[in-house]
N, C-alpha and C positions, 0 to 999 in steps of 0.2 A: 370557491373557496377564496380567500385572497389571498396574491402573489406573496405575500409577508407569512400566512399561515402555512403556505405549498412548500415554502424553504424554509419554516423552523423547525426544528428537530426538540423542542420544549416535550419535557418529561420523553425521550427517547433515552434507550440507554445503551453506546457507542465503544464496542470493544477493536483496539487496532493495535494491532503488532509491529512492534520494535517501531513504536512514539517520540522515540529521546535521534531516532537516526535525522537525513538530509529531511527528507521529504518525510517523512513519522514525524516533525517534531509541527513543521506545518499543518500534518491535515489533524491533530492533534488540538492544535488552537483554532481550530476552523471549526470541528464539529462543537467544542464548548461552548467558543461564542456563536451558533447557533441554537447554543440555549440543551446541549446536549448534554448526559451524565455521560461524563467520559471515563472509559478506563484502556488505560497502556500496558501492555503486558510484553515483558520480554526477559530474557535472563538477566539480563541487565538493570536490577531495580535501583540500586544507588543514581546510578547515570542518570536513570529517568527520572528518580525524584528530580534531581539537579535540574534537568530544563523544565519539569513542569512549575518550579517551584514560584518564580516568576509568576505564571499565567496563575495559578492561584490566588497572588497575591492578590491579583486584579480582580477575583473572585470568578473567577473561570471551577469549575466543578471536573475536577480532573482528579482521579486515583491509579498508582500505579502498582501491577502486580505483577508474581512469576509467574514465565511460564517457561519450560524448552519445546519447542513444539516439535523435538525431533525425540521426544521422548513420550507416548501415549499413555503414561501414568499421570504426567506430568501437566496434560493436555485433559485429563479429567477431571484433575486434580483443581484446576482453573476453572471450566464450567462447572463445578460443584461449587467451588466459592461465588460467582457470577450469580447464581442461582438462590444463592444462600443470602449472600449482599444486597439483593438489585432486586430479586425477582423476576428477570426477567432479561434480555437481552433480543433490543431491535435492528441494532446494522454492527456489521462485521467486515471493516477496512482490512484485507488481509495484507500486509505488507511488511512484513520482515523478510530479510533475506543476510542469508550468509555469504559473503565474496570472498572462501580463501584463496580460488585461483587468481593471480596477477597478470597471467599471459598466456598465450598456445602452448608455450613450453616449460608451466609447470607442471611439478611431480604430479602423475595421473591419481594416488590414492589422494589429492585434495580436487580430483572432479566426484571422488566417491562418498567424499566428507560434504559435499555441497549438496548430490544427491539426497541422502541421507535426514536433510535438512529442508530445503529448497523444492524439493519431489514428493517423496513419504512423509514427510512431517508439515509439508504446505495441506495436502489433499486431508490429514489425519484432523490438522484442526480448524481447517474448510468444514469437514462431512460434518465432525460434534457441535461447531458454533451454528451451522446451517440447523441440526437437529434442537438447540437452542431456540435459535428465533422460530424455529417453525410451532415449537411448545408455547413461544407466544404470542402464537397468533400470524405469526410470517411478519416481514422485512426486506431489509438489502444486505446485500454483498457486495463490496466495491472492491475487486480483485487491484493492487499495482501494480502491474504488468510494465512496461519498456517501448520506446521505440525500436529498442536493439531487440524485442522479440519477433517483430514483425517486417526488419530488413536486416540483411547482410552488412557485417559494420564498413563504415567512409574512411577505409585508411588514412588517406591524407589530412587527417583530423589532426594524426598525430606524427606526420611530420613535420621536421625541423625537431622533435620532441627526444627526449628519452625514457616514455612513456613503455611502448613494445607494442605490440597487436594487443584488444584487448580481449579479454575473459572468454575462452568459449563455453564456459558453465554456466552463465551469465544468461547467454545468448538463449543456449538451451531452453533453462525453468522458466525462464519469462516467456519465449515462444509457448509454453507448456501451461503456463497458466492464461496464458491470451488463449487458446483452444478450449483449456478448461470450463474459462466462463461459459462459454457456450452450449458446454455439456451440461454443467450444473443449469440451467438456464431454463433446457427439457426439464430433467432429472428432481428440479425442488419447484417447479410450477404449481405441484399441486399440495404442496404445502405454502403456498402463495409467499415463497420468499424468491424474490430478481437480483438477477447477480449482473451486475457489467464489472468493465472495467475501466481503468484510465490507462493508457500508455504515453509517461512523459518524454521529452529530452532532457538534456544535462541540465542539473542546474548551477549555479554557483558556487564556486567554492576555492578559493583562489587557485584556479589553475592555472599551470603554466604560462605564460604570455604569449609565446607560437600556439599553444593550443588553443588558445581564446580565438588568434586572431580568426587562425585553420577556420575553425568551426563558426562564429556567429556570423563571413564573410556567409553565410549557406542558407544563413536563417532572414527569411522577409522580414521581421521585427525588427535583428539586427542584434539583438542579445543570446546572449541562456536564460531560463527561466530564475524569476526570482523564489523567493519564502513567501510568493501573496498568490501564483500561482495557480499553482493548484486548488488552493482552497475554496472559491467561487466550486470547482468543476464539483467535486468531491461532494460537501454537503449535496449540490442538487442530485445527484446521482444517489446519495443519502435517504434524501426528503420525497416528501409527497410530489415533491415538483416534479419526478421523475417518472411517475408511479403508471407509465405507460412502456417506459425503456426498459426493457427486459432483454438481453445477451449481447447487449451492443458493448462496442469501445472504443471510446473520446484519445484521437490522437493529439498530446496537447506538447507539439516540438515546433512553435512559433512559426509554421509553414514551411518548416523546412523540408517535408518531404509530397509538398502542394506539388 
């Protein structure tokens, strides 16, 4: 098969959760540019429509749908709507994340809320969408993890800023998602569903100057991630180009942990 065909997502139906977020909008655009029919789902449909509006003007096939992944009924409704409207699901990009905690000392109730969405809810929607992919004959799940799920925090990145220590819940659930990738690789193999993950480093979002200085001096490529850096990686894992890759994690950190 020609390499362009291997990387093409033409006639594929792809779902991404949280497609209006920092990395989410890059991933949504990438899947659509690879000729997929893309669904972005979250509780923030108005925000999502604003993000995808310009993409749609450029001829990309993207639809925004509602889901609250912490609500099982909402997840099942999304599953039924996808099946009714598109008839199938080929790719699920598990990207949505709630970040209620801001630092180590945040209220414990915020940790509980984080787990409700990012642990229980994440598993619920993954299991239901995996079932829909299996009904469609198989496909790919791409979990958007984080380098923070693989390593402890480098507190020197925050020296000279008022950002505080990074929140513990994010490390906890991204580490869990990383392990869940390997678990699902085995459990879903007989359903022809591949499961891989990407663990990005930080994406540039106008962070404080001192943070940027602290961070980028540790990265061999000399910068934080930009909007294009994840696009090729996610299309690769979603497409037939990665057909023999399963249960793997790609660390996308510019060499920070080399």
